[in-house]
C-alpha positions as CSV (number, residue, x, y, z in Angstrom):
1,X,6.7,-23.0,-32.4
2,X,9.6,-21.3,-35.2
3,X,12.3,-19.2,-33.8
4,X,14.3,-16.5,-35.9
5,X,17.9,-15.4,-34.9
6,X,17.3,-12.7,-32.6
7,X,18.3,-8.9,-33.6
8,X,20.1,-8.2,-30.0
9,X,20.7,-10.8,-27.1
10,X,17.8,-12.0,-24.6
11,X,19.1,-9.6,-21.9
12,X,18.8,-5.7,-21.1
13,X,21.8,-5.5,-18.5
14,X,23.3,-9.2,-17.7
15,X,21.4,-12.3,-17.1
16,X,21.9,-12.3,-13.0
17,X,20.5,-8.3,-13.0
18,X,17.6,-9.2,-15.4
19,X,16.3,-12.2,-14.1
20,X,16.8,-11.0,-10.4
21,X,15.3,-7.9,-11.1
22,X,12.9,-7.8,-14.3
23,X,11.9,-11.7,-14.2
24,X,11.1,-11.3,-10.0
25,X,13.3,-14.2,-9.1
26,X,14.4,-12.1,-6.3
27,X,11.4,-12.1,-4.8
28,X,11.1,-15.9,-5.6
29,X,14.1,-16.1,-3.4
30,X,12.3,-13.6,-0.4
31,X,9.2,-16.0,-0.9
32,X,10.8,-19.3,-0.2
33,X,12.7,-17.9,2.8
34,X,9.1,-16.6,4.1
35,X,7.9,-19.9,3.7
36,X,10.8,-21.7,5.6
37,X,11.4,-19.2,8.4
38,X,9.0,-16.4,8.0
39,X,8.2,-16.1,11.5
40,X,11.9,-16.2,12.5
41,X,12.4,-13.9,9.6
42,X,9.6,-11.5,10.5
43,X,10.9,-11.2,14.6
44,X,14.5,-10.4,13.0
45,X,13.4,-7.7,10.4
46,X,14.0,-4.0,11.8
47,X,10.6,-2.2,11.9
48,X,12.1,0.6,9.6
49,X,13.4,-2.1,6.8
50,X,9.7,-2.3,4.6
51,X,8.8,1.1,4.9
52,X,12.4,2.6,3.9
53,X,12.5,0.0,0.9
54,X,9.1,1.3,0.1
55,X,10.4,5.1,0.0
56,X,13.4,3.7,-1.8
57,X,12.2,1.5,-4.6
58,X,8.3,1.9,-4.5
59,X,8.1,5.8,-4.3
60,X,10.4,6.3,-7.5
61,X,8.9,3.6,-9.9
62,X,5.7,6.1,-9.7
63,X,8.5,9.0,-10.2
64,X,9.8,7.6,-13.4
65,X,6.3,7.3,-15.0
66,X,6.3,11.4,-14.3
67,X,9.8,11.9,-15.9
68,X,8.8,9.8,-18.8
69,X,5.6,11.7,-19.5
70,X,6.0,15.1,-18.4
71,X,9.8,15.8,-18.7
72,X,10.2,16.2,-22.5
73,X,7.9,18.8,-24.5
74,X,7.7,16.1,-26.9
75,X,6.3,13.7,-24.8
76,X,3.7,15.7,-23.0
77,X,2.4,16.5,-26.6
78,X,2.2,13.5,-27.5
79,X,0.3,11.8,-24.6
80,X,-1.7,14.9,-23.9
81,X,-4.9,13.3,-23.8
82,X,-3.6,11.5,-20.9
83,X,-0.9,13.8,-19.5
84,X,-3.3,16.2,-19.1
85,X,-7.4,15.4,-19.5
86,X,-6.9,12.0,-18.1
87,X,-4.8,13.4,-15.3
88,X,-7.5,16.5,-15.0
89,X,-10.2,14.2,-14.4
90,X,-8.3,11.8,-11.7
91,X,-7.7,15.2,-9.9
92,X,-11.2,16.0,-9.7
93,X,-12.3,12.4,-8.7
94,X,-9.7,12.4,-5.7
95,X,-11.4,16.0,-4.5
96,X,-14.6,14.8,-5.1
97,X,-13.6,11.7,-3.0
98,X,-12.2,13.8,0.0
99,X,-15.6,15.2,0.7
100,X,-17.7,12.3,-0.6
101,X,-17.5,9.2,1.1
102,X,-19.6,7.0,-1.2
103,X,-17.6,8.3,-4.0
104,X,-14.1,7.6,-2.3
105,X,-15.0,4.4,-1.3
106,X,-15.6,3.6,-5.5
107,X,-12.5,5.3,-6.0
108,X,-10.3,3.2,-3.7
109,X,-12.1,-0.2,-4.9
110,X,-11.1,1.0,-8.3
111,X,-7.6,1.3,-7.4
112,X,-7.5,-2.0,-5.5
113,X,-8.8,-4.0,-7.9
114,X,-7.1,-2.8,-10.7
115,X,-3.7,-2.5,-9.3
116,X,-3.2,-6.7,-9.4
117,X,-4.2,-6.4,-13.3
118,X,-1.7,-3.5,-13.7
119,X,0.9,-6.1,-12.3
120,X,-0.2,-8.7,-14.4
121,X,-0.1,-6.9,-17.2
122,X,3.4,-5.9,-16.4
123,X,4.9,-9.1,-16.5
124,X,2.7,-10.4,-19.4
125,X,4.5,-7.3,-21.5
126,X,7.7,-8.3,-19.9
127,X,7.3,-12.1,-21.3
128,X,6.2,-11.0,-24.5
129,X,9.1,-8.8,-25.3
130,X,12.1,-11.2,-24.1
131,X,10.4,-13.7,-26.0
132,X,10.6,-11.1,-28.9
133,X,14.4,-10.4,-27.9
134,X,15.3,-14.0,-27.9
135,X,14.3,-15.1,-31.3
136,X,11.0,-16.7,-30.6
137,X,8.4,-15.9,-33.2
138,X,5.3,-15.9,-31.3
139,X,2.4,-17.8,-33.3
140,X,-1.2,-16.1,-32.4
141,X,-2.3,-19.1,-31.0
142,X,0.6,-19.4,-28.3
143,X,0.6,-15.7,-27.8
144,X,-3.5,-15.9,-26.9
145,X,-2.5,-18.7,-24.3
146,X,0.7,-16.7,-22.7
147,X,-2.1,-13.8,-22.3
148,X,-4.8,-15.9,-21.3
149,X,-3.0,-17.3,-18.2
150,X,-1.9,-13.5,-17.0
151,X,-5.7,-12.8,-17.5
152,X,-6.9,-15.6,-15.3
153,X,-4.5,-15.2,-13.1
154,X,-5.7,-12.1,-12.7
155,X,-9.5,-13.3,-12.7
156,X,-8.7,-15.4,-9.7
157,X,-7.8,-12.5,-7.8
158,X,-10.8,-10.5,-8.8
159,X,-12.7,-13.4,-7.5
160,X,-11.4,-13.1,-4.1
161,X,-11.5,-9.8,-3.9
162,X,-15.0,-9.3,-4.8
163,X,-16.7,-12.5,-3.5
164,X,-19.3,-11.7,-0.6
165,X,-17.7,-12.2,2.3
166,X,-15.8,-15.2,1.4
167,X,-11.6,-15.6,2.1
168,X,-9.7,-13.3,0.8
169,X,-12.3,-10.2,0.5
170,X,-10.6,-7.0,1.1
171,X,-11.1,-5.5,4.5
172,X,-10.4,-2.1,4.4
173,X,-11.9,1.2,5.8
174,X,-10.9,4.7,7.5
175,X,-12.8,7.3,8.8
176,X,-13.3,10.2,6.7
177,X,-14.7,12.4,9.3
178,X,-18.7,13.5,10.1
179,X,-19.3,9.9,10.7
180,X,-18.5,8.7,7.2
181,X,-15.9,6.2,6.2
182,X,-14.0,4.9,3.3
183,X,-14.3,1.2,2.5
184,X,-13.6,-1.3,-0.1
185,X,-16.9,-1.9,-1.8
186,X,-17.0,-5.3,-3.1
187,X,-19.4,-6.4,-5.9
188,X,-20.4,-9.2,-4.0
189,X,-20.1,-12.5,-6.0
190,X,-22.6,-14.8,-4.3
191,X,-21.1,-18.2,-2.7
192,X,-22.4,-20.6,-5.1
193,X,-20.8,-18.5,-7.9
194,X,-17.7,-17.9,-5.8
195,X,-17.4,-21.4,-5.2
196,X,-18.2,-22.8,-9.5
197,X,-15.6,-19.8,-10.7
198,X,-13.2,-21.0,-8.2
199,X,-12.8,-24.3,-9.9
200,X,-13.4,-23.0,-13.5
201,X,-10.7,-20.6,-13.5
202,X,-8.0,-22.6,-11.5
203,X,-9.0,-25.5,-14.1
204,X,-9.0,-22.7,-17.3
205,X,-5.6,-21.3,-15.5
206,X,-3.8,-24.8,-15.6
207,X,-4.5,-25.8,-18.8
208,X,-3.4,-22.6,-20.2
209,X,-0.3,-23.3,-18.1
210,X,0.1,-26.4,-19.8
211,X,-0.8,-25.0,-23.4
212,X,2.1,-22.3,-23.3
213,X,4.5,-25.2,-22.3
214,X,3.6,-27.2,-25.2
215,X,3.3,-24.5,-27.5
216,X,7.0,-23.1,-26.8
217,X,8.7,-26.8,-26.0
218,X,10.5,-26.5,-29.9
219,X,12.1,-22.9,-29.2
220,X,15.6,-22.9,-27.9
221,X,15.8,-23.1,-24.0
222,X,17.8,-19.6,-23.7
223,X,15.4,-17.8,-24.9
224,X,12.4,-19.2,-22.6
225,X,14.1,-19.0,-19.0
226,X,13.3,-14.9,-18.7
227,X,9.2,-16.1,-20.1
228,X,9.0,-18.5,-17.8
229,X,10.7,-17.0,-14.9
230,X,7.8,-14.0,-15.0
231,X,5.1,-16.6,-15.3
232,X,6.7,-18.0,-12.4
233,X,6.7,-14.5,-10.7
234,X,3.0,-14.4,-11.8
235,X,1.8,-17.7,-10.1
236,X,4.0,-16.6,-6.6
237,X,2.5,-13.3,-6.6
238,X,-0.9,-14.2,-7.2
239,X,-2.2,-17.4,-8.6
240,X,-0.5,-19.9,-5.9
241,X,-1.4,-17.7,-2.0
242,X,-5.0,-17.0,-3.9
243,X,-6.1,-20.8,-4.8
244,X,-5.2,-21.4,-1.3
245,X,-7.0,-19.1,-0.1
246,X,-10.0,-19.4,-2.3
247,X,-9.7,-23.3,-1.6
248,X,-9.6,-22.4,2.2
249,X,-6.3,-24.4,2.5
250,X,-4.0,-23.3,5.2
251,X,0.1,-23.8,3.9
252,X,3.3,-22.5,4.7
253,X,2.9,-21.6,0.9
254,X,0.8,-18.7,1.8
255,X,3.0,-16.6,4.4
256,X,1.7,-13.8,6.0
257,X,3.5,-10.7,4.8
258,X,3.7,-11.1,0.9
259,X,2.1,-7.7,0.1
260,X,4.5,-5.5,0.9
261,X,7.0,-7.6,-1.1
262,X,5.1,-8.1,-4.4
263,X,4.8,-4.2,-3.9
264,X,8.4,-3.8,-4.0
265,X,9.3,-6.4,-6.7
266,X,6.8,-4.6,-9.3
267,X,8.2,-1.5,-8.5
268,X,12.2,-2.9,-8.8
269,X,10.9,-4.5,-11.8
270,X,9.3,-1.1,-13.2
271,X,12.8,0.5,-12.4
272,X,14.8,-1.8,-14.3
273,X,12.7,-1.9,-17.3
274,X,12.5,2.5,-17.1
275,X,16.2,2.7,-16.8
276,X,17.0,0.9,-19.7
277,X,14.7,2.8,-21.3
278,X,16.0,6.0,-20.6
279,X,19.7,5.1,-20.9
280,X,19.0,4.9,-24.9
281,X,17.8,8.9,-24.6
282,X,20.0,11.4,-25.6
283,X,19.1,13.1,-22.1
284,X,20.4,10.0,-20.3
285,X,23.0,11.7,-18.1
286,X,24.1,8.5,-15.5
287,X,22.3,6.4,-13.5
288,X,22.6,8.4,-10.4
289,X,20.9,11.5,-12.0
290,X,18.0,9.3,-13.5
291,X,17.2,7.7,-10.0
292,X,17.7,11.2,-8.4
293,X,14.9,12.5,-10.7
294,X,12.6,9.6,-10.2
295,X,13.0,9.6,-6.5
296,X,12.2,13.3,-6.3
297,X,9.3,13.3,-8.7
298,X,7.8,10.3,-6.7
299,X,7.8,11.7,-3.3
300,X,6.4,14.8,-4.1
301,X,3.5,13.2,-6.1
302,X,2.7,11.2,-2.6
303,X,3.3,14.3,-0.2
304,X,2.4,17.4,-1.4
305,X,-1.5,16.1,-2.2
306,X,-0.9,14.6,1.7
307,X,-0.2,18.3,2.8
308,X,-2.5,20.3,0.7
309,X,-5.6,17.9,2.0
310,X,-4.7,17.6,5.4
311,X,-7.4,18.6,8.3
312,X,-5.0,21.8,8.8
313,X,-5.5,22.7,5.1
314,X,-8.1,21.9,2.2
315,X,-9.1,18.7,3.7
316,X,-12.0,17.8,6.1
317,X,-12.0,17.3,9.6
318,X,-11.1,14.0,8.6
319,X,-8.6,11.6,9.4
320,X,-5.4,11.8,7.5
321,X,-5.4,7.7,6.9
322,X,-8.4,7.8,5.0
323,X,-6.9,11.0,2.8
324,X,-3.6,8.6,2.7
325,X,-6.1,5.9,0.8
326,X,-7.3,8.4,-1.5
327,X,-3.9,10.0,-2.3
328,X,-2.8,6.2,-2.9
329,X,-6.0,5.6,-5.3
330,X,-5.2,8.7,-7.2
331,X,-1.6,8.6,-7.8
332,X,-2.1,4.4,-8.5
333,X,-4.9,5.0,-10.8
334,X,-2.8,7.8,-12.6
335,X,-0.4,5.6,-12.9
336,X,-2.1,2.7,-14.4
337,X,-3.6,5.3,-17.1
338,X,-0.1,6.6,-18.2
339,X,1.1,3.2,-18.4
340,X,-1.6,1.6,-20.2
341,X,-0.3,4.5,-23.0
342,X,3.1,4.8,-22.9
343,X,4.4,1.1,-23.1
344,X,3.1,-0.6,-25.9
345,X,5.5,-2.7,-27.9
346,X,3.5,-2.0,-30.9
347,X,4.9,1.7,-30.7
348,X,7.4,1.7,-33.0
349,X,9.7,3.8,-30.8
350,X,9.2,1.6,-27.9
351,X,10.1,-1.9,-29.5
352,X,13.1,0.1,-31.6
353,X,14.6,0.5,-27.8
354,X,13.2,-2.8,-25.8
355,X,13.5,-5.2,-28.8
356,X,16.5,-3.9,-30.8
357,X,18.4,-1.2,-28.4
358,X,18.3,1.4,-30.9
359,X,18.7,4.2,-29.0
360,X,16.0,7.0,-28.9
361,X,17.9,9.9,-30.2
362,X,15.4,11.9,-32.7
363,X,14.9,14.7,-30.4
364,X,18.0,16.6,-29.4
365,X,19.1,18.0,-26.1
366,X,16.1,20.2,-24.8
367,X,16.8,23.8,-23.5
368,X,16.2,24.2,-19.7
369,X,13.7,26.4,-19.7
370,X,13.1,28.2,-16.2
371,X,9.9,27.2,-15.6
372,X,11.4,23.5,-15.9
373,X,14.3,24.6,-13.8
374,X,12.1,26.2,-11.2
375,X,9.5,23.2,-10.8
376,X,12.6,20.7,-10.4
377,X,14.6,23.2,-8.2
378,X,10.8,23.3,-5.7
379,X,10.3,19.4,-5.8
380,X,14.0,19.0,-4.8
381,X,13.6,21.8,-1.9
382,X,10.5,19.9,-0.8
383,X,11.7,16.8,-0.8
384,X,14.8,17.4,1.0
385,X,12.5,19.4,3.5
386,X,10.0,16.9,3.8
387,X,12.8,14.1,4.3
388,X,14.7,15.9,7.2
389,X,11.1,16.5,8.8
390,X,10.6,12.7,8.9
391,X,14.1,11.8,10.3
392,X,13.6,14.7,12.7
393,X,10.5,12.7,14.0
394,X,11.9,9.4,13.8
395,X,14.7,10.2,15.8
396,X,12.9,11.7,18.7
397,X,10.1,8.7,18.8
398,X,13.0,6.2,18.6
399,X,14.1,7.3,22.4
400,X,14.1,5.5,25.6
401,X,12.5,7.3,26.9
402,X,11.1,9.0,24.3
403,X,12.0,13.1,24.2
404,X,8.2,14.2,25.0
405,X,9.3,17.8,25.0
406,X,11.2,17.8,22.0
407,X,8.3,15.5,20.3
408,X,5.5,18.2,20.7
409,X,7.5,21.0,19.8
410,X,8.6,19.0,16.4
411,X,4.6,18.0,15.8
412,X,3.9,21.4,16.9
413,X,6.5,22.6,13.7
414,X,6.4,20.0,11.2
415,X,2.5,19.8,11.1
416,X,2.5,22.5,8.5
417,X,4.4,20.3,6.0
418,X,2.0,17.6,6.6
419,X,4.6,15.8,9.2
420,X,1.9,15.1,11.7
421,X,1.5,11.6,13.9
422,X,-1.2,10.1,15.8
423,X,0.4,7.7,17.5
424,X,3.2,10.6,18.9
425,X,-0.3,12.4,20.0
426,X,-1.6,9.4,21.5
427,X,1.9,9.1,23.6
428,X,1.4,12.9,24.4
429,X,-2.2,12.2,25.5
430,X,-1.2,9.9,28.0
431,X,1.8,11.6,29.5
432,X,-0.3,14.9,30.2
433,X,-3.5,12.8,31.8
434,X,-0.8,10.9,33.9
435,X,0.6,14.3,35.2
436,X,-3.1,15.6,35.3
437,X,-3.2,17.8,32.3
438,X,-7.1,16.9,31.6
439,X,-7.2,19.9,29.1
440,X,-3.9,19.0,27.5
441,X,-4.5,15.2,27.2
442,X,-8.3,16.1,25.7
443,X,-6.4,18.1,23.3
444,X,-3.7,15.5,22.1
445,X,-6.5,12.6,21.8
446,X,-8.5,14.8,19.8
447,X,-6.0,15.7,17.3
448,X,-4.5,11.5,17.8
449,X,-8.1,10.7,16.4
450,X,-8.3,13.3,13.4
451,X,-5.3,12.2,12.1
452,X,-6.5,8.5,13.0
453,X,-8.8,6.7,14.1
454,X,-8.1,4.1,16.8
455,X,-9.7,2.7,19.5
456,X,-7.2,3.3,22.5
457,X,-7.4,7.1,21.7
458,X,-11.3,6.9,22.2
459,X,-10.9,5.1,25.2
460,X,-8.6,7.5,26.3
461,X,-10.7,10.3,25.7
462,X,-13.5,8.3,27.4
463,X,-10.7,8.6,30.2
464,X,-10.6,12.1,29.9
465,X,-14.3,12.5,29.9
466,X,-14.9,10.2,32.9
467,X,-12.3,12.3,35.4
468,X,-14.0,15.7,33.9
469,X,-17.3,14.1,35.4
470,X,-19.0,13.8,32.2
471,X,-20.2,10.0,32.1
472,X,-22.7,10.3,29.2
473,X,-19.4,12.1,26.7
474,X,-17.3,8.8,28.4
475,X,-20.2,6.2,27.1
476,X,-20.1,8.0,23.6
477,X,-16.2,7.8,23.2
478,X,-16.3,4.0,24.5
479,X,-19.2,3.4,21.8
480,X,-16.6,4.9,19.1
481,X,-14.0,2.9,20.5
482,X,-15.6,-0.4,19.9
483,X,-16.7,0.5,16.6
484,X,-13.5,1.8,15.3
485,X,-12.0,-2.0,16.1
486,X,-14.4,-4.1,17.4
487,X,-11.6,-7.6,16.9
488,X,-9.4,-6.1,19.4
489,X,-9.3,-7.9,22.5
490,X,-7.3,-4.5,23.8
491,X,-10.0,-2.2,23.1
492,X,-12.4,-4.2,24.8
493,X,-10.6,-4.8,27.8
494,X,-9.4,-0.9,28.3
495,X,-13.4,-0.2,27.7
496,X,-14.4,-2.4,30.2
497,X,-11.9,-0.4,32.6
498,X,-14.2,2.5,31.8
499,X,-17.2,1.1,32.2
500,X,-16.3,-0.8,35.7
501,X,-15.2,2.7,36.4
502,X,-18.6,4.5,35.6
503,X,-20.7,1.7,37.6
504,X,-21.9,-0.3,34.7
505,X,-20.6,-3.8,36.0
506,X,-22.7,-5.7,33.4
507,X,-21.3,-3.3,30.4
508,X,-17.7,-3.7,32.2
509,X,-18.3,-7.8,32.7
510,X,-19.8,-8.1,29.3
511,X,-16.8,-6.2,27.5
512,X,-14.4,-8.1,29.4
513,X,-16.0,-11.4,28.2
514,X,-15.8,-10.1,24.5
515,X,-12.2,-10.0,25.1
516,X,-11.5,-13.2,26.5
517,X,-13.8,-14.7,23.4
518,X,-11.3,-12.6,21.1
519,X,-8.0,-13.5,23.0
520,X,-8.9,-16.8,25.1
521,X,-5.1,-17.7,25.3
522,X,-5.0,-14.9,27.3
523,X,-5.0,-16.0,31.2
524,X,-5.1,-12.1,32.4
525,X,-8.1,-11.4,30.5
526,X,-10.1,-14.9,32.0
527,X,-8.5,-13.9,36.0
528,X,-9.8,-9.9,35.1
529,X,-13.2,-11.5,34.4
530,X,-13.6,-14.0,37.3
531,X,-12.7,-10.6,39.4
532,X,-15.3,-9.1,38.3
533,X,-18.2,-10.3,40.5
534,X,-18.6,-7.6,43.6
535,X,-20.9,-5.0,42.5
536,X,-18.9,-3.2,45.6
537,X,-15.8,-3.2,44.3
538,X,-16.5,-2.9,40.8
539,X,-18.2,0.4,41.5
540,X,-15.3,2.2,43.6
541,X,-14.2,5.4,42.3
542,X,-11.6,5.6,39.5
543,X,-7.8,6.2,39.8
544,X,-6.8,9.9,39.8
545,X,-4.0,8.6,37.3
546,X,-4.5,7.8,34.0
547,X,-3.6,4.2,32.7
548,X,-0.7,4.0,30.6
549,X,-1.7,2.2,27.4
550,X,1.2,2.8,25.2
551,X,4.7,3.9,25.0
552,X,5.7,6.8,27.4
């Protein structure tokens, strides 16, 4: 492996910043902590920590792409094929998906399948960038091995996602209304093919890593540190957990809760490199101004479609959770397409900034048109309004006891900006039912189900039907509850109570038996099952007050 004198230093910002953010070593530290003390860390972790970080880091990284492509007229014209026509295609696919579960499922499957490839491609591109900045002249053979290592790492993830009911197969779904549901649709790779593919891909991946190490062995060690750190990040993000999963190995090296941290690591990495590129522009106004722009753009990109296609506006009478999945699919596929067009080291302008640290000042400061100012002002106002509404809901839900009257008033106002919450409506339904307001309970449970289908809301509705002496409707609600969350012992427990109140001892015992089989460690379930042996006791009239299943 030959080397040449670098035209610039290896680092973009500084060794510490680049290694922690750009090369993923901050994630490596989090990974080690999760391996060593995962349960303790998750117990001590504030519930809002990861959601808050996703808002502050992940959403802005989508906004960084929007600013990069749409902010300046020259860039909009340069990437018009992707910025206009491909974007319209994604928008059309999103709209079709909202109204057709089959299309929506394919769209969701495309997003989830493409996502790890997008992450892998970014790691590979940054590894090549660092090697070239460090003066390493990559021979074609070595570059192919480096590329193969990232491709094979992704191939393992693809195999995991698309095998036929094997370990790691994606299980995700959400009701879209009218009895239809979005769901990830795996290709269904047969078990024999999957096992053989796992062995071949794992061996090839190991060979590619060894070939990379041998091919780069004569290069200066300092120039290799960031690239090897990125190879390590790729292994920790995808390769190691996937190999353990496909190999059916129970290991502390595959702790739960990694996916959110991987997403945060990728987003932080993206903001790091886009900020460096933006800083070389004549339009740079400082880090605070840049982050404000990408934050506003990212939050607006995610929240405006959720408002427009909520059940109260253009969306069908469907689950908001399903619409949220489709928004995620559209935003990410759009992001993948644009990124594939704008970040290429063979592009002279990109190479000049990322490899040679040359300022991108060929275009002067663009005049601020009234339309551009209006778009930014409107987006900023929307994000501020949405943020204040989210804060109000969070404060009202966090009270002990919950301010139910204030929560009810806030939901009635904020639902018109797309801020509505299934859990809050469930809580209000429990409160209404416990005070004998069956009409109010029915309304709140139904609204909760529109926003997100949950077993407990269906059971709550079953109780309402029971108290209003509609046994057939109560049984139908119970069937919906079990269909929506068949693996939850609490669903079967609460369903058993209604079956017994309906006088169906056999169904009540069967539901309790299923709860016990799902949670054999729970002595309370076993005790309840033993107590359901007297038909006379099982058929007594239900209590007047609705049981409380959630927070009051």
